[in-house]
C-alpha positions in Angstrom: 19.7 -15.2 -39.5 18.9 -11.8 -38.0 16.0 -10.9 -35.4 14.1 -8.7 -36.3 13.6 -5.8 -33.8 10.4 -5.3 -31.7 9.0 -2.4 -32.8 9.1 0.2 -30.4 6.8 3.2 -29.8 5.4 5.4 -26.9 3.3 2.8 -25.4 6.0 0.0 -25.3 6.3 -2.1 -22.4 3.4 0.5 -20.5 0.9 -2.6 -21.3 3.0 -5.0 -19.3 3.3 -2.5 -16.0 -0.1 -1.6 -15.8 -0.9 -5.0 -15.0 0.6 -3.9 -11.9 -1.8 -1.6 -11.1 -4.2 -4.2 -10.3 -2.0 -5.7 -7.3 -1.4 -2.0 -6.2 -4.9 -1.4 -5.9 -5.7 -4.6 -4.4 -2.7 -3.7 -1.5 -3.3 0.2 -1.5 -7.5 -1.5 -0.4 -6.0 -4.3 2.4 -4.1 -1.0 3.6 -7.0 1.1 3.5 -9.1 -1.7 6.0 -6.7 -2.4 8.1 -6.1 1.2 8.4 -9.7 1.8 9.1 -9.8 -0.8 11.9 -7.0 0.6 13.7 -8.7 3.9 13.6 -11.9 2.9 15.1 -11.0 0.4 17.6 -11.5 2.2 20.9 -10.1 0.4 24.2 -12.3 0.5 27.0 -9.5 1.7 29.2 -6.0 1.5 30.1 -6.3 -2.2 31.2 -7.7 -3.3 27.9 -4.5 -5.1 26.7 -6.3 -6.7 23.9 -7.4 -3.8 22.0 -4.1 -1.9 22.1 -2.6 -5.3 20.7 -5.3 -4.9 17.9 -4.3 -1.8 17.1 -0.7 -2.3 16.8 -1.2 -5.4 14.8 -3.9 -3.5 12.3 -0.9 -0.8 12.0 1.9 -3.5 11.3 -0.8 -4.8 8.8 -1.3 -1.9 7.0 2.5 -0.3 6.6 3.7 -3.8 5.4 0.5 -3.9 2.5 1.5 -0.1 1.9 5.6 -1.1 1.8 4.1 -3.8 -0.7 1.9 -1.5 -2.4 4.8 0.8 -3.0 7.6 -1.6 -3.9 5.3 -2.7 -6.7 4.2 0.7 -7.6 8.4 1.4 -8.0 8.8 -1.4 -10.8 5.7 0.3 -12.7 6.7 4.0 -11.7 6.2 5.1 -14.9 3.5 3.6 -16.5 1.5 4.2 -13.5 2.2 7.4 -12.2 2.4 9.5 -8.5 -1.3 9.1 -8.0 -1.2 5.6 -7.9 1.2 5.4 -4.6 -0.4 8.7 -3.0 -3.1 6.5 -1.3 -0.4 4.1 -0.1 1.7 6.9 1.1 -0.8 8.8 2.9 -2.8 5.8 4.5 1.2 4.6 5.8 1.5 8.0 7.3 -1.8 7.0 8.9 -0.7 3.8 10.5 2.3 4.8 11.8 0.8 8.3 13.2 -1.5 5.9 15.0 0.8 3.4 16.3 2.7 5.4 17.4 -0.3 7.4 19.6 -0.7 4.2 21.3 2.4 3.9 23.2 
């Protein structure tokens, strides 16, 4: 018995890919939070190793979350577009610059 083909149209597969917009958005929000935490944390002086470690960890978590958001975006880039990836890219750059500035 022959299979009936699925209907194809301009929206074929895009609805399923838009489901990935939720985790991309959540990971971008996590990236923004840890980026903010890294930016507002100020060490009391050069001896404040705890603050420097906190900044480094916040930057690392921000970069990991941004990488996850960009990875999910790559899976559905046809449906989501560049506007979904831009915030994660910008926040990853901010986290990388902040991490490099504490060294």
